[in-house]
N, C-alpha and C positions, 0 to 999 in steps of 0.2 A: 165760810160757809154761806155766809148772807148774801154775795153777790152770786156765788150757781144759785141758790134758790130764788133769789131775784129774777136772774136768769131765765130760770124755767119757767117760772111762771106768769114770765111775762110772753112766754113764745110758748106753752106747750098744746094752746087749740087753736094756734093756725097749720093750717092744710094744706101744705104745698104740695101739686101734682106737677110732673115735669110735665113740659109745653112743648107742643107739636113742633117738629121741624119746619124752618122755614120754606118755601114756596121758593123747587130746584135744589134744594138740599136731597140729595137722592143717592149718590154713592158713600159706603162704606167710609173712603176716607173724607168726605164733606161731613156724615153724619157726627163723625168722633172729631171731627176739628172746630164743628160748631158746638158740639156738648161742650168740651173741654176748655177750648180755648176762647169762644167766642159766647156763651150764654151765663144766666146768671143762673146755673141748674145749684138746686138744693145736694142730692143725691142722685149715685148712681148705684143701683144693685145690677150685681157682675153673678151672668148665667155661669156658674161654676159650679162645682160639687166636689167635696171631700168626705175623708170619712170623721168624722164626729167625736166619735165615741172615741180614736184612736188619740184624735186631737188636742181630747179633754185629759187621757192618760198623760201622756208628752209634757202636757203643760202645770200636771200634777209632777210629774217627774222632777220640772226643773223648777218649781218653787222658790226652793230651798237658796237658788240664785237670785233671785230679784232685789233689786237692789231703789232704794229713792230716786226716785226723777222729777226735778223743776220741782222742789218744795217750797222755793217761793211764789209757787202758781197756783199748790196745790196743797191738799193733806191725804195721805192713805194714797197718793200716785206711784207705783214704783214698776220697775222694768228690766229687763236681760236682751241681752243680743242674739240672737242665734247666727246673725253675720253682721258684723261693724267692725271696728276696730279690737272691740274682746268684750267681754261678754259683761262687765258695771259699765262700759261706756256706753251709756244711752243716749246721751247729749250731741247736738250737732259735732261738725268734724272743728268748728272754729274754737269748744272748747277745750281742744286736745293738745295745741300748739301749733297750727298746723297752717299754712297762709295759704295753699292753696289744696282744692279737694285735689289734684290730678295728684299730691302725693298721698294722699289718706290709702293705709293697707289697710285695705278693707278687704274680707276672710269671712270664710266658716267658721265661726266660733266650735272649742270643744262644746259649746252645748248643743251644738247641732246633732254631735252623735246618740244626745239621749233624746232627740227627737226627729227620728229617721223617718218616717212618713210625712212631718212638716215641710224638712227641709225638701225630702225628691221632691213634693206638691211643687217646690219654689223653684226648683232647678226644673219640670216639666213648663212652669207658668211662661208666657210670651213676652219674660223680661231678657233681655242675652246679659246683666250684669244688674247690683246690687250695691244698694249703701247700706242700711240697716233694716232687719229685720226682726223684730221687740218680741217680746212678750212685755203686754199691757196689764199691770191690773190696777183696778182701783176698787183699795178694801170696804169694809161693808162700813158707812156711813161717812166715805171719803166723798172727796172731789175736787174739779178741776175749775178752776175761776175763767170766766170767759176770754179767751182771746182770739186773736186771728196770727194764722201763721202764711201767713203773704207770704208771695216768693220775691226776691230781690233783697232779702234781710240778709243774707249770705252773697259772699263774692260770689262769681260765675254766677249767678241767677238770673243774671239782667236779660230784656227780651225774652222773657219764660215764653216755652214751644210744651206741653204739655204732650204731647208726642214724641217729642225728643227728650226731651227731660226726665217724662216721667211722672207716674203722681201713688200718694199712698192709698194704699190696699190697706181696709180696716174689715179684720175677718172678728166675728163674735162667735169665741169657743164658751166662758160661758158665760150669760149674760141674764140679772135677775131680773123679774119681772119689773121691780118698783128701782130701774135703774135707767137714769136718761142722758142718752146727750140730746142737747138742744142748740139748735140753728137757730142764728138770730136772721129774724123775719120768714124764715121757714117751718118752725114746727121743731116737733122731735124725731132723728132719725128713728125709722123702725126696725132699729136692731131685733132680731130674736138669734138664738143658737143655730150657729150654722149656716149664716146669712152671708154675704161677705160685700163689703159696699166702698166705690168712691166719694167721701163725703167733701162739697165745698168748703175747704176749711182755710177760702181767704176768706168767706164770711165768719166774725166772731163766732165762738161756742164755745161749748160748756158741760163737765157730764158731773151728775149726782146721783151717789149711790145710795139711796134711802133701803136700801135691804141688808138684809143679815148674812148677809153669802157676798163672797168677792166678785167681781166681776173680771174676768181674763178675757182680753181679746189679744188679738196680733196685728199689727201693722208691718206692711211691706214695702218697702222706698227700692223702689227697681228704675233698671233704666230701659227702654226697649229694645234700641241699639240694630242689630239686624233684624230679630222678631220684628220690626214693627207694625210688617202688616197682619202681623198673627194679630198681636194688641189692636191694633186699629176693628179691624172683624168682632173681635171681642164688646169692645166697646160697643160698636155698631148693635151685635144681636144682642147686646143687654138693654141698649136703649128701646130697640122695639119690643123688646117681652115686657118693658117696662110700661113703655106708655099703651102698648095692647092689652096689659091687662089693666091699666084705670080705667078705661074706656069700655071697658066690657063687664 
């Protein structure tokens, strides 16, 4: 807990704002490519909506399926897969005996039938296919120690291009007031229930839940594929909305 508390205290008063796109960066593709591949952004709030009350219900219905996740890095961090190898296979594919991601049998798990609204949302999201889609709980008093999820740690992640490889989408379903995700050098990601973010987890980040309630997020790892143009438009639209909001 000391690492997470110290990291939070070091970063909590930093007020990062989205930078202006460089001169000449104007098209949707140029904006998305600059933001995700070339800038040192902190987070992007996605311009999407969903039925929060229904997602809360489905998260509650899925609660008994949660299993401990990366216990060496955390306390009270639990997860369950809606899409992946299987419900309790919440880690990276290299943890389950595979030597190449192309051999991993990703699928909609039986948990997807318990979360139909969530499942339908991701089937309509501008990703062609998915790796893991997971509920991610941090229990009351729980924490995730500072770490970086820099691309390149797993086979096949070399020469990373976010517009081809995809980026994780982090959606706050239940987010208590006294729960914080700190991003090193950027401050605290402004999560509130019903908001979805792309967080630049190449930077060191940590979570601490000082509340009396569990935090429940959903993280989706997908690949744009043949829906790349839709994904690019979403990134560009979301960037413009976030930048305009902070300048008015």
